[in-house]
C-alpha positions in Angstrom: -9.5 -22.9 -18.7 -10.3 -26.6 -18.2 -8.5 -28.0 -15.1 -8.3 -31.3 -13.4 -10.0 -30.5 -10.0 -8.9 -32.1 -6.8 -12.1 -33.3 -5.0 -10.3 -33.0 -1.7 -9.6 -29.3 -2.1 -11.9 -26.3 -2.3 -13.4 -26.6 -5.8 -14.5 -23.0 -6.0 -11.0 -21.8 -5.0 -9.5 -24.0 -7.8 -11.9 -22.6 -10.4 -11.3 -19.0 -9.3 -7.6 -19.6 -9.5 -7.9 -21.0 -13.0 -9.9 -18.0 -14.2 -7.6 -15.6 -12.4 -4.5 -17.2 -14.0 -6.2 -16.9 -17.4 -6.7 -13.1 -16.8 -3.2 -12.6 -15.5 -1.6 -14.5 -18.4 -3.6 -12.5 -20.9 -5.7 -15.4 -22.2 -8.7 -13.4 -21.1 -8.6 -9.6 -21.8 -10.3 -6.6 -20.2 -14.1 -6.5 -20.9 -14.2 -10.0 -22.2 -17.3 -11.9 -21.2 -16.9 -15.0 -19.2 -18.8 -18.1 -20.1 -22.2 -18.3 -18.4 -22.6 -20.1 -15.0 -24.1 -23.1 -16.9 -21.2 -23.2 -19.3 -18.7 -23.0 -16.5 -20.5 -25.7 -14.6 -20.2 -28.0 -17.6 -16.6 -27.0 -18.3 -15.4 -27.7 -14.8 -17.8 -30.5 -14.1 -19.1 -28.9 -10.9 -22.4 -27.6 -9.6 -23.6 -24.0 -10.5 -23.4 -23.1 -6.8 -19.7 -23.9 -6.8 -19.2 -21.8 -9.9 -21.2 -19.0 -8.2 -18.8 -19.1 -5.2 -15.8 -19.0 -7.6 -17.2 -15.9 -9.3 -17.8 -14.3 -5.9 -14.1 -14.8 -5.1 -13.1 -13.2 -8.3 -15.4 -10.2 -7.7 -14.0 -9.8 -4.2 -10.5 -9.5 -5.8 -11.9 -6.9 -8.3 -11.0 -9.1 -11.2 -14.5 -9.4 -12.7 -17.6 -7.2 -12.8 -21.2 -8.3 -13.3 -23.8 -6.8 -15.6 -27.5 -7.4 -15.8 -29.8 -7.6 -18.8 -29.8 -9.4 -22.1 -26.2 -8.5 -22.8 -25.2 -9.1 -19.1 -23.0 -11.6 -17.4 -19.6 -11.6 -15.8 -16.8 -9.6 -17.5 -13.1 -9.2 -16.9 -12.6 -5.9 -15.0 -9.9 -3.4 -15.5 -8.2 -3.0 -12.1 -6.8 0.5 -11.4 -3.9 1.2 -9.2 -6.0 3.4 -6.9 -8.5 0.5 -6.3 -5.6 -1.9 -5.6 -4.0 0.4 -2.9 -6.4 -0.7 -0.1 -5.8 -4.4 -0.7 -2.0 -3.8 -1.0 -1.9 -1.8 2.3 -4.0 -4.5 4.1 -1.8 -7.3 2.9 1.4 -5.5 3.7 0.1 -4.6 7.2 -0.8 -8.2 7.9 2.6 -9.5 6.6 4.4 -7.1 8.9 2.3 -7.9 12.0 2.0 -11.6 11.5 5.7 -12.2 10.6 7.1 -10.1 13.4 9.2 -7.9 11.0 11.7 -5.9 13.0 11.3 -2.2 13.4 14.8 -1.6 11.8 13.9 -3.8 8.8 10.6 -1.9 8.2 12.3 1.5 8.6 15.1 0.5 6.2 12.7 -0.7 3.5 10.4 2.4 3.8 13.1 5.0 3.5 15.1 3.1 0.8 11.9 3.2 -1.3 11.2 6.8 -0.6 14.8 7.8 -1.5 14.4 6.0 -4.8 11.3 8.0 -5.4 12.7 11.4 -4.4 14.6 12.3 -7.6 11.5 11.9 -9.7 9.4 13.8 -7.2 11.9 16.7 -7.4 11.6 16.7 -11.1 7.9 16.2 -11.5 6.2 17.7 -8.4 3.1 19.9 -9.0 2.0 23.0 -7.1 -0.8 21.0 -5.6 1.5 18.4 -4.2 3.8 21.0 -2.8 0.8 22.7 -1.3 -0.3 19.4 0.4 3.1 18.9 1.9 3.2 22.5 3.2 -0.3 22.2 4.6 0.6 19.1 6.5 3.7 20.7 7.9 1.5 23.6 9.1 -0.9 21.1 10.6 1.9 19.2 12.4 3.0 22.5 14.0 -0.3 23.0 15.8 0.0 22.5 19.5 -3.4 21.0 20.0 -3.0 18.3 17.4 -3.6 14.8 18.8 -1.0 12.0 18.4 -3.3 10.1 16.1 -3.8 13.1 13.9 -0.1 13.8 13.8 0.5 10.3 12.6 -2.1 10.6 9.9 -0.6 13.9 8.8 2.8 12.3 8.6 1.4 9.6 6.2 -0.3 12.3 4.1 2.9 14.3 3.7 4.9 11.3 2.6 2.2 10.0 0.3 2.3 13.4 -1.4 6.0 13.1 -1.9 5.6 9.6 -3.4 2.7 10.7 -5.7 4.8 13.6 -6.8 7.0 11.1 -8.7 4.0 10.5 -11.0 4.8 6.9 -11.4 1.8 4.7 -10.6 3.8 1.6 -10.0 6.0 3.3 -7.4 2.9 4.9 -5.8 1.4 1.5 -5.5 4.5 -0.1 -4.0 5.0 2.7 -1.6 1.4 2.7 -0.4 2.4 -0.5 1.4 5.8 0.8 2.5 4.5 4.1 3.9 1.0 3.3 5.2 1.4 -0.4 6.2 4.6 0.3 8.0 3.3 3.4 9.8 1.4 1.6 12.5 4.5 -0.5 13.4 6.7 2.6 13.4 4.2 4.7 15.4 3.8 2.0 18.0 7.6 2.2 18.6 8.1 5.9 18.5 4.6 7.2 19.5 5.6 8.8 22.8 9.3 9.5 22.2 9.2 11.5 19.1 9.9 15.2 19.0 7.4 16.9 16.8 9.6 19.9 16.4 12.4 17.7 15.0 10.1 16.0 12.6 8.6 19.3 11.4 12.1 20.7 10.8 13.1 17.7 8.7 9.8 17.7 6.8 10.3 21.4 6.1 13.8 20.7 4.8 12.5 17.8 2.6 9.7 20.0 1.2 12.1 22.9 0.5 14.4 20.5 -1.4 11.6 19.1 -3.5 10.3 22.6 -4.3 13.8 23.7 -5.4 14.3 20.4 -7.3 17.4 19.7 -5.2 17.7 16.0 -5.3 20.8 15.8 -3.1 19.2 17.8 -0.3 15.9 15.8 -0.5 18.0 12.6 -0.2 19.8 14.0 2.8 16.6 15.0 4.5 15.2 11.5 4.1 18.5 10.0 5.4 18.2 12.2 8.5 14.5 11.2 9.0 15.5 7.6 8.8 18.4 8.1 11.2 16.2 10.0 13.7 13.4 7.3 13.5 15.9 4.5 14.0 17.5 6.3 17.0 14.0 6.8 18.5 13.2 3.1 18.0 16.4 1.8 19.5 16.0 4.1 22.5 12.4 3.0 23.1 13.2 -0.7 22.7 16.2 -0.5 25.0 14.1 1.2 27.7 11.4 -1.5 27.3 14.1 -4.2 27.6 15.5 -2.6 30.7 12.1 -2.3 32.3 11.2 -5.9 31.6 14.5 -7.1 33.0 13.8 -5.5 36.4 
């Protein structure tokens, strides 16, 4: 892991990147113990405080864990998909908000990924996942449900569909697509949506998944996308008209 450090750059960041690259490349494996702070300090020719800061960066990324005692130290940590979801959602949300991704682009990406997931969900869904989707449809039908709770329920239903594919890589990717894009999509369609229309489409989608009817599940997702796009275009046209007055 020896690197030529650039004294003008953040040394702790350079060291953290070097160790991270070694983990990603497989040069360091899960549960392998890292050299001690003193050894890393000598290896990189930096102070122990700089090494400590580098280790903090790696711990914040969930790449290492620390253990106390005679057999303690810093060890390469096994990162689970579930633990990575939060970081992925945060990063995706920031990318969308900071780079002004259009509503139509976000909508297209989300539903393209969900339609790719739907055939596996139809084949592999469990009774518990179907029950979650049904429960959220019932929740969405309640007249006293707040807009915020309706949005949260929408995310839960679509995450159940995604998780029904039983593919952790897809679930990880779609965590960003569904949850990170939801704030942008809700901001556009928050006041214009018809709950009845969405509940109807969610019911059709869930029925199709339960019957393992891939074609009808795909059709329901296409209709959800078309309805969402229609709402978004209407809302943005109304805003443009209002701002032009």
